[in-house]
N, C-alpha and C positions, 0 to 999 in steps of 0.2 A: 643829676649832673647832665649837662648837655653833651651831645656827641661832638667830637672834634670836627671842625670844619675840614672837609676833605677836598682835595683837588678834584676837579671834574674828571669823570671817567668816560671812556668810550664804551663801557659795558651798557648795552641797551637793556631796558627794563624787561623786555620779553625774554632775553637770554638769562638775565638774573633770576627771573621767576623759574625758568626751566632748570637752571642749575640748583636752585634751592629745592625744587621738587625732587631732583636727583639725589640731593643730600638726604632728604627724607626717605626716598626709596632705598638707598643704601643702608640707612639706619634700620628700616623695616626688615630688609634682607638679613642683616646681622641678627636681629631679634628672632626672625623665623628660624635661622640656622641654630641658634641656641635652643629653641624649642625642639627642633629635630634632634639635636644632640642629646637632650634630656630624654626624649622618647626612646631613642636608640639605647641609651644607657639603661633605662628602666626595663627594657625588653631584652637585655643581654647582648646587644650588638656593640661591644666596646670599641672595636676598630672604627665603625661607622660614627659612633659618638665622637671619637677623636677627630675624624674627618670633618664632621659638621662644626666642631669647635674651631678648627682651623679656618673653615669657610667663614664662620662668624667674625673671626678676627680680621680676615681679609676684607670683608664688606665694611667693617668699621674703619679700616685704613682707607678704603675708597671714599667713604663719607668724609673723612677728615681731609683727604687730598682735595676734594672738590670744595669743601668749606674754606680751606686755606686759599685756594685759587680765587674764590669770590672776594675774599678780603684783600688779597694781593692786588687785584685789579680795581680796587676801590668800590666794590659793591657792598651790599649789606647781606652778610651771611646770617641765616636764620637757623637757630638751634631747633631741630625738628621735634615735634610731638608725634608719637606714634600710638596707634590703637593697639589694643591687646591682639596677640597673634594666636593662631591655632596651636593648641598643645597636644592634641590627640590625633592619631592617624589610624586608618583602618588596617593597614598592613605595613610591613617593612618596605615593600615595593612602593607603596603610596607615598612614603616619605621622600623617596628619590624622584618620583613623578612630580611632587609638589616643588621640589628643588629645581627641577628642569623648567617647570612653568614659571617659577620666579625668575630664573636666569633669562628666559625668553622675554619676559616683561621688561627686565632691566635693559636688555639689548634694544628693544623697541624704543624705550625712553632715551637711551644714548643716541640712537639714530635720529630721533626728533631734535635733539640738541645740535647734532651735526647739520641737519637740514636747515634749521633756523639760523645757525651761525653763518652758513653760506648765504642765506637770504639777506642777512643783516651785514654781510661782508665783515664779519668779526673773525678774522683769520687767527687771532691769538687764541680765542676759545676753541675754534675748530682744531687748531694744532694741539692744544692741551687735551681735548677730548679724544683725539685719535688713540692715545694710550688705552683708554677705556674700550674703544672699538676693538682693538687687538685683544685686550683682556677678556672681553665677552666671547670671542671666538673660542678661547681656551675654556672658559667657564661652561659654556653650553656643551662643548665636546666632552668635558669631564662628566657632566650630568648625564648626557646620553650614554656614555660608556658604562656608567654605573647601572643604568636601567638595562642595558644590554646583558649585563651579567645575569639578570633574572631569567632572560630567555636562553642564554647559553648554558648556564649551570642548572637552572631549574630550581623550583622552590620545594620540591619533595624531599623527604628524608633529611639528609645533612646538607642539602642545598643552601639553606639560609646561612649555615655556619660558614660554608665555603665562599659565599657571596661576601659576608662580613670580612672574612680573611682577605679576599681579593681587593677590597676597598683600600687596603694598605698600599697596594701598587698604584692605584689612582691617586691616592693621597700623596705619595712620595713624588709622583710625576707632576702634580699640580703646583 
């Protein structure tokens, strides 16, 4: 079946590509967080597993929000294929370090969309993506705070137990 003929759109090809890349990045982030949840669960960190499950759901919601935006403005939204994600981590701390690095990468990608939107004078996309700019400030802060727990509480003795317990606070504030 042929695609329906669409009205012309002001969405520039470069912006559409960046947005579809962001859809893929959000899908990958969701998948990464599922793997982190599974690792935490297998290693007895139930609160952290729940935290990463919630993060996975949020990333999927972000993916769908962008996907819908592309369709709304007359672009072609592409359902992303993602590569297998890392399932194993060296330590409890390394799970959170990977999460922070993922959030930093997402922030950089969002910033590229803002920059290109301004260049193309696509104020609709720039306005839409500002929600993600603000969201990334919160996401990076939460990831950094989780890592700080390892330094503040320490990993010796019952430290890991208390870190996992403290994740509940970050999770409820997120």
